[in-house]
N, C-alpha and C positions, 0 to 999 in steps of 0.2 A: 597613460602609461607614466609613473611616478618614478621610472629609473633614467630614461631615455627619454630627455626632452626636447633635445634637436640633432637634427643629423646633418651633416655636410655633404653637399654634392658637389661634381664637377663644377658648377658655377658657382661656388662658394669658394673656388680656390684659386691660385695663383698657376699659372702655368710659367714652369719653369722648362726651361731647355737649354742643353749645351752638346752644339753640335760636335767640339772637337770631340767630346767622351759620346758620344750618342746616345744622349739621356733627355727623354723626355719626362716629364712628373709633374703630377698633381700638388701642389703643397699646398696644406691646410694651416691657415694662420688663426686661431681662437683669440689672438690678440685684438683682433678689428673689430670683436664684441664687446665696447668699451661699455654699455649698458649691463653687461654680465661678469660678475665679479670671475677671477680664475679661481677663488679659493673654493670653489664646489665644482670645477668643470676638471673631467678627465676626456681627453683624444686618445680614442681606442686606432691603435695606427698599425701599421706593418714596414711603413718604408722609412728608415733611417734619416731619409731627407726631411721629413717631417721633426724632425727631433731639432733640428736647430729652430725654428721658431719659437717651440713652447713647452722645454724637454723636460720643464716640473712635472709638466701638465700631462704625460705620455705612459700609457700602458700600453706595451708592444704585445702586436698578438700577431700571430701568424696569418701569413695570404690565404684569404679563401681560394678555394679551390675549385668551382660546383661539380669536376667530375668526380672528386673524391668525394661527394653528398651520399650519404647512404652506405658505402663502404664498412666493411668490419672494424676496422679500427678505430676506435673510440676520440672523438675531440672532445679535450678534455679544457679547450680553454673558455666557453661559458659556463662550465661549473665553478672553474679557479676562478675566474672575472668576478662572479655572484658572492662569494665567498670573499671577496678582499671588496666589494660594496657593501657588503652585509657588515664585516668590521669596523668600516670608515664611516660608515653611516652620518653616526654623530658627529665625527670631529667636522673640527670649525676651519679647517683649511686641510687639504683631503691632498694636496702639495709634501704637504710633510712625511704622509706613509709614502708615495711616489720615491720621494728621493732617499729617504731612508733603508728602502726595499730594495728600489730598482736604480735609481741613479743613473738615469738617463744623460743626462746633463755630463756627465763626464763619461760614459763611451762617446758621446759625440765629439767630445775633447778631443779626447784620445785617440777618434779615427780623423780627428783635423774638420769635422764638419764644421765645428766651431772656434 
């Protein structure tokens, strides 16, 4: 697969717990991969808490619900993602596109996550 080279699983994540707010979340920190430049990395993510660790490399997606698979409504998430990836495939730094079009860093700041 030339598009998705790595996947992160729970064991690759940090466990975040806030018992006061009843929050348990697995956070993905792509900054840990010091041998991989962030210029060409995109983290597909649904959880706003993950925006904190690498907000300029996030493409926000809806959470996948297996029970909804196969229903009549069409999920455009991946067809949209494919179009975006195709448009930036030759960009030296994908963060420029993500910042200019989605600016999740500012969203995280506005929501007081950063």
